[in-house]
SERO-4910 file (N, C-alpha, C, O; in steps of 0.05 Angstrom, whole numbers):
BEGIN
 pado doro    nc1    nc2    nc3   cac1   cac2   cac3    cc1    cc2    cc3    oc1    oc2    oc3
  Met    A   -269    124    293   -257    110    270   -277     90    259   -291     76    274
  Ala    A   -277     87    233   -296     69    220   -287     40    224   -263     35    228
  Asp    A   -306     22    223   -300     -6    225   -291    -16    198   -307    -20    180
  Ile    A   -265    -21    195   -253    -28    169   -246    -58    170   -232    -67    188
  Lys    A   -257    -73    151   -251   -101    149   -224   -104    134   -216    -86    120
  Tyr    A   -211   -127    137   -185   -131    125   -185   -129     94   -165   -121     82
  Tyr    A   -207   -137     82   -209   -136     52   -214   -108     42   -213   -103     18
  Asp    A   -221    -89     60   -224    -61     52   -199    -44     55   -198    -21     46
  Val    A   -179    -55     68   -155    -40     75   -138    -34     51   -131    -11     45
  Ile    A   -131    -55     36   -113    -52     12   -130    -45    -12   -148    -60    -19
  Leu    A   -124    -22    -24   -140    -13    -47   -128    -22    -73   -142    -34    -90
  Lys    A   -101    -18    -77    -88    -27   -101    -58    -25    -98    -48    -10    -81
  Pro    A    -43    -41   -113    -14    -39   -112     -4    -15   -127    -16     -5   -145
  Val    A     19     -5   -118     32     18   -131     53      7   -150     72     -7   -141
  Ile    A     51     13   -176     69      3   -196     86     26   -206     78     40   -224
  Thr    A    110     30   -194    128     50   -204    156     37   -206    160     15   -196
  Glu    A    174     51   -218    201     41   -221    214     37   -193    228     17   -188
  Lys    A    210     56   -175    222     54   -149    210     31   -133    225     17   -119
  Ser    A    184     27   -134    171      5   -120    179    -22   -131    181    -42   -117
  Met    A    183    -23   -157    192    -48   -170    220    -56   -162    226    -79   -158
  Asn    A    238    -36   -159    265    -41   -150    265    -51   -121    282    -67   -113
  Ala    A    247    -41   -104    246    -49    -76    236    -77    -73    240    -89    -51
  Met    A    223    -89    -93    213   -116    -90    236   -136    -88    231   -158    -77
  Gly    A    260   -130    -97    283   -147    -94    290   -150    -64    302   -170    -57
  Glu    A    283   -131    -48    288   -132    -19    263   -141     -4    261   -138     21
  Lys    A    243   -152    -18    217   -161     -7    202   -138      6    191   -141     28
  Lys    A    201   -115     -7    185    -93      1    164    -87    -20    171    -84    -44
  Tyr    A    139    -86    -12    117    -82    -31    102    -57    -23     98    -52      1
  Thr    A     93    -41    -43     80    -16    -39     50    -18    -47     44    -28    -69
  Phe    A     32     -9    -29      4    -10    -35     -9     17    -28      1     32    -10
  Leu    A    -30     24    -42    -48     46    -34    -68     33    -14    -79     13    -20
  Val    A    -71     46      9    -88     34     30   -110     54     38   -109     77     31
  His    A   -129     44     53   -151     61     63   -139     83     81   -121     77     97
  Pro    A   -148    108     78   -136    130     93   -138    128    123   -122    140    137
  Glu    A   -158    112    133   -161    110    162   -148     84    173   -150     79    197
  Ala    A   -135     68    156   -123     43    165    -97     48    180    -82     66    172
  Asn    A    -93     34    202    -68     36    217    -49     13    209    -56     -4    194
  Lys    A    -25     14    221     -4     -6    213    -12    -34    220     -7    -53    204
  Ser    A    -25    -39    243    -32    -66    250    -54    -77    232    -55   -100    226
  Gln    A    -73    -60    223    -93    -68    204    -81    -75    177    -90    -94    164
  Ile    A    -61    -59    168    -48    -65    143    -33    -91    144    -34   -107    125
  Lys    A    -19    -96    166     -5   -121    170    -24   -145    169    -18   -165    156
  Glu    A    -46   -143    183    -66   -164    184    -77   -170    156    -81   -193    148
  Ala    A    -83   -148    141    -95   -151    114    -76   -165     95    -84   -182     80
  Val    A    -50   -158     96    -31   -170     78    -28   -200     84    -27   -217     66
  Glu    A    -26   -207    110    -22   -235    118    -47   -251    111    -44   -275    106
  Lys    A    -71   -240    113    -95   -255    107   -100   -257     77   -110   -278     67
  Met    A    -94   -236     62   -101   -236     33    -81   -252     16    -88   -263     -4
  Phe    A    -56   -253     25    -35   -267     10    -24   -290     27    -10   -286     47
  Glu    A    -31   -315     18    -23   -339     34      7   -341     36     22   -337     17
  Gly    A     16   -349     59     45   -354     64     62   -330     68     87   -333     70
  Thr    A     50   -306     70     67   -283     75     68   -277    105     49   -282    120
  Lys    A     91   -267    114     95   -259    141    108   -231    141    129   -228    130
  Val    A     94   -212    152    102   -184    151    122   -178    173    118   -184    196
  Lys    A    145   -166    165    165   -157    185    159   -129    195    160   -124    219
  Ser    A    153   -111    176    147    -83    184    129    -69    164    128    -78    141
  Val    A    116    -48    173     99    -32    156    106     -3    160    106      7    182
  Asn    A    112     11    138    116     40    138     94     53    123     87     45    101
  Thr    A     81     74    135     59     88    121     66    117    117     83    129    131
  Met    A     53    129     97     56    157     91     30    168     80     17    156     63
  Asn    A     22    191     90     -1    205     80      7    224     58     25    241     62
  Met    A     -6    222     35      1    238     12    -21    258      8    -44    251      4
  Asp    A    -14    284      8    -33    305      3    -40    305    -27    -25    296    -43
  Gly    A    -64    316    -33    -72    318    -60    -56    339    -76    -47    358    -64
  Lys    A    -52    334   -101    -37    353   -118    -55    375   -127    -79    371   -131
  Lys    A    -44    399   -131    -59    421   -141    -62    418   -171    -43    413   -186
  Lys    A    -87    420   -181    -93    418   -209   -109    443   -217   -125    453   -201
  Arg    A   -106    452   -241   -122    475   -249   -132    470   -278   -119    457   -294
  Arg    A   -155    481   -283   -167    480   -310   -177    508   -315   -198    516   -306
  Gly    A   -161    523   -330   -168    551   -335   -163    567   -309   -141    566   -298
  Ala    A   -183    582   -301   -180    598   -276   -188    583   -251   -183    593   -229
  Val    A   -199    559   -254   -208    544   -231   -186    526   -221   -173    511   -236
  Val    A   -180    529   -195   -159    513   -182   -171    494   -162   -189    502   -147
  Gly    A   -163    469   -163   -173    449   -144   -151    431   -135   -128    435   -143
  Lys    A   -158    411   -120   -139    391   -110   -149    363   -116   -173    359   -115
  Thr    A   -131    344   -121   -139    317   -123   -142    305    -95   -135    318    -75
  Ala    A   -152    281    -93   -158    269    -67   -132    262    -52   -112    255    -65
  Lys    A   -134    262    -26   -112    253     -9   -111    223    -10   -132    210    -12
  Thr    A    -87    211     -7    -84    182     -7    -65    174     15    -52    191     27
  Lys    A    -63    149     20    -45    138     40    -31    114     27    -43     96     16
  Lys    A     -4    114     29     12     92     18     24     76     41     30     87     62
  Ala    A     28     51     37     41     33     56     63     17     42     58      5     21
  Ile    A     86     16     54    108     -1     45    110    -24     64    117    -20     88
  Val    A    105    -48     54    104    -72     71    130    -88     66    135    -96     44
  Ala    A    145    -93     87    169   -109     85    163   -137     96    152   -140    118
  Leu    A    170   -157     80    165   -185     88    190   -197    100    212   -188     95
  Thr    A    186   -218    116    209   -232    127    223   -249    105    212   -252     84
  Glu    A    248   -258    111    264   -273     92    250   -300     85    251   -308     61
  Glu    A    238   -314    104    226   -340     98    198   -338     87    186   -358     80
  Ser    A    188   -314     84    161   -309     74    160   -314     43    179   -310     29
  Lys    A    136   -323     34    132   -325      5    129   -298     -8    120   -279      6
  Asp    A    135   -296    -34    131   -271    -48    101   -267    -54     85   -286    -53
  Ile    A     93   -243    -59     65   -237    -66     61   -241    -96     76   -230   -112
  Glu    A     41   -257   -103     38   -267   -130     30   -246   -150     37   -248   -174
  Ile    A     16   -225   -142      5   -206   -161     28   -190   -174     24   -179   -196
  Phe    A     52   -189   -162     74   -175   -174     92   -192   -192    109   -181   -205
  Glu    A     87   -218   -192    105   -236   -207    103   -233   -237    123   -236   -251
  Glu    A     79   -226   -248     76   -224   -277     88   -198   -288     91   -195   -312
  Leu    A     94   -179   -270    103   -152   -280    133   -152   -285    143   -131   -293
***
């Protein structure tokens, strides 16, 4: 397994209607490094966002979608998503506040 630093774990937030509704329950969705495990994701969220305390992390591996252009068929890249639940006394994550 590669040596992954905490700032390389979280790639970008996922902005969908379903993920925005889950923010009311203090659950945030991120695209993460494909080789990152749950403890690395927890560490990265707590270090990158001040005042947050992670209660649980759920991960899912997403296979690439089939795409075609004419007769050529290919696949998009595989990704990994993480849903991070924060504790009740934890601060909210600021990057989602403007949305």
